C-alpha positions in Angstrom: 225.4 145.1 73.9 225.5 144.6 77.3 226.3 147.6 79.0 226.0 149.1 82.2 228.0 152.0 83.7 227.1 153.6 87.0 228.0 157.3 88.3 227.1 159.0 91.4 224.4 160.8 89.3 224.4 159.1 85.9 223.3 155.4 84.3 225.1 154.5 81.0 223.4 151.9 79.0 223.0 151.0 75.5 220.9 152.9 73.5 217.2 152.1 73.5 214.3 152.6 70.9 212.4 154.0 73.7 215.4 156.8 73.8 214.1 158.4 70.4 212.0 161.1 72.3 214.7 162.4 74.1 217.3 161.9 71.6 215.1 164.2 69.3 214.7 166.4 72.2 218.2 167.3 72.2 218.9 167.1 68.4 216.1 169.6 67.2 217.4 172.4 69.6 219.6 174.6 67.4 222.1 175.3 70.2 222.7 171.7 70.5 223.5 172.3 66.9 225.5 175.3 67.4 229.0 173.2 66.4 227.4 170.6 64.9 227.0 172.2 61.1 223.8 174.2 62.6 221.7 171.8 61.6 219.0 170.9 64.1 216.4 167.6 63.6 213.3 169.0 62.1 211.5 164.8 62.4 211.4 162.2 64.6 212.3 159.6 61.8 216.3 161.4 62.1 216.4 160.7 65.2 215.1 156.9 64.4 218.0 156.5 61.8 220.7 157.7 64.6 219.4 155.0 67.0 219.5 152.6 63.8 223.2 153.5 63.3 224.6 153.3 66.9 222.8 149.8 67.1 224.2 149.1 63.4 227.4 150.0 65.4 226.9 147.9 68.7 226.6 145.1 65.7 229.7 145.6 63.5 231.6 147.1 65.4 231.2 145.8 69.4 231.1 149.7 70.2 228.9 152.8 70.3 227.1 155.6 71.6 225.9 155.0 74.8 222.6 156.9 76.8 222.8 159.2 79.4 220.3 158.7 81.8 219.8 160.5 85.6 219.5 158.0 88.3 216.9 159.7 90.3 214.7 160.2 87.7 215.6 158.1 84.3 215.5 161.0 82.5 217.6 160.7 79.2 220.4 163.5 79.0 222.5 162.9 76.2 225.0 160.4 75.1 228.5 159.3 75.2 230.8 156.7 74.0 232.8 155.7 71.1 232.1 155.6 67.3 234.8 153.2 65.0 235.5 155.8 62.0 235.9 153.8 58.5 236.4 157.0 56.8 239.3 159.4 56.2 239.5 162.1 58.3 242.3 164.0 59.0 244.9 161.9 57.4 243.4 159.2 59.6 241.6 156.5 59.0 239.7 153.2 60.8 240.6 154.9 64.1 238.1 154.8 67.2 236.6 158.7 67.9 235.3 159.4 71.5 232.4 162.2 72.1 229.3 163.2 73.9 226.2 165.1 73.4 223.9 166.1 75.9 220.5 168.0 76.0 221.1 172.0 76.4 219.1 172.0 80.0 221.9 169.8 81.6 224.9 171.6 80.3 227.5 173.0 83.0 226.7 170.6 85.4 229.5 168.5 84.9 227.6 165.7 83.7 229.3 165.0 80.4 232.7 165.0 82.2 231.5 162.6 84.9 229.9 160.3 82.1 233.5 160.8 80.1 235.2 159.3 83.2 233.1 156.5 83.7 232.6 155.9 79.6 236.2 156.1 78.6 237.9 153.3 80.5 235.0 151.0 80.1 235.1 151.3 76.3 239.0 151.0 76.0 239.4 148.3 78.2 236.6 146.3 76.1 238.2 147.2 72.7 242.0 146.5 74.2 242.8 150.3 72.6 245.9 151.9 72.8 244.9 155.3 71.5 241.7 156.9 71.0 240.7 160.0 69.0 238.2 162.7 70.0 237.2 166.0 68.0 235.3 169.2 68.2 234.8 172.2 66.6 237.3 175.1 67.6 235.2 177.3 68.8 233.9 174.7 71.3 235.5 175.5 74.3 233.2 173.9 76.8 234.0 170.5 74.8 237.4 171.5 74.7 237.7 171.7 78.6 235.6 168.2 79.1 238.1 166.6 77.0 241.4 167.9 78.5 239.6 167.4 81.8 239.2 163.5 81.3 243.0 163.2 79.5 242.7 164.2 76.2 245.9 166.1 74.4 245.3 168.5 72.0 247.4 167.9 68.8 246.4 170.8 66.8 243.5 172.1 64.2 242.8 171.1 61.0 239.9 172.0 58.1 237.6 169.2 59.0 238.1 167.2 55.5 235.4 164.3 55.9 233.2 164.7 52.3 230.4 162.6 54.1 229.7 165.5 56.5 229.0 168.4 54.4 227.9 170.7 56.8 231.4 170.6 58.8 233.6 170.3 55.6 235.9 173.3 55.7 235.2 173.6 59.4 238.3 174.6 61.5 238.4 171.6 64.2 240.6 170.5 66.9 242.3 167.4 67.4 243.0 165.5 70.3 244.3 162.6 71.1 244.6 160.0 74.6 246.9 157.5 74.4 246.8 154.5 77.4 
């Protein structure tokens, strides 16, 4: 996958194997996983497996989550991008989910909004999408604010119902939609 997006503060590019330490630092933080089933990573192999899955998305679907790096330092901030969801969730199947995750030390700086505003049009154009969906835990107001700032419209609340993610099952979850 060949992508290179620059914003005033960020570089957005495919996730590489060299990002494994940054991903593990992010995903091993219990506060990062507060709204992700409270299951922080305990072994760097979990981050390696996550990168394998992301690379598989690149190969099979031509899209995936992308690394966010600070322009000034090349530091891994987190990821942003699309994921094709092939299992049923909230009555939908084979839809593109948009999301982001960041290292806690970069929260509250507007970087998720900045990255989303750059990544969304790129992915929508690349995939010729007419709609994109996003979900977040009902209590995650910061993430909900980002989604609304970049144009997603709140649809409804549902109880997470994908058996492939047992840590989330039954969690009150918001459903957002962006129509292009």
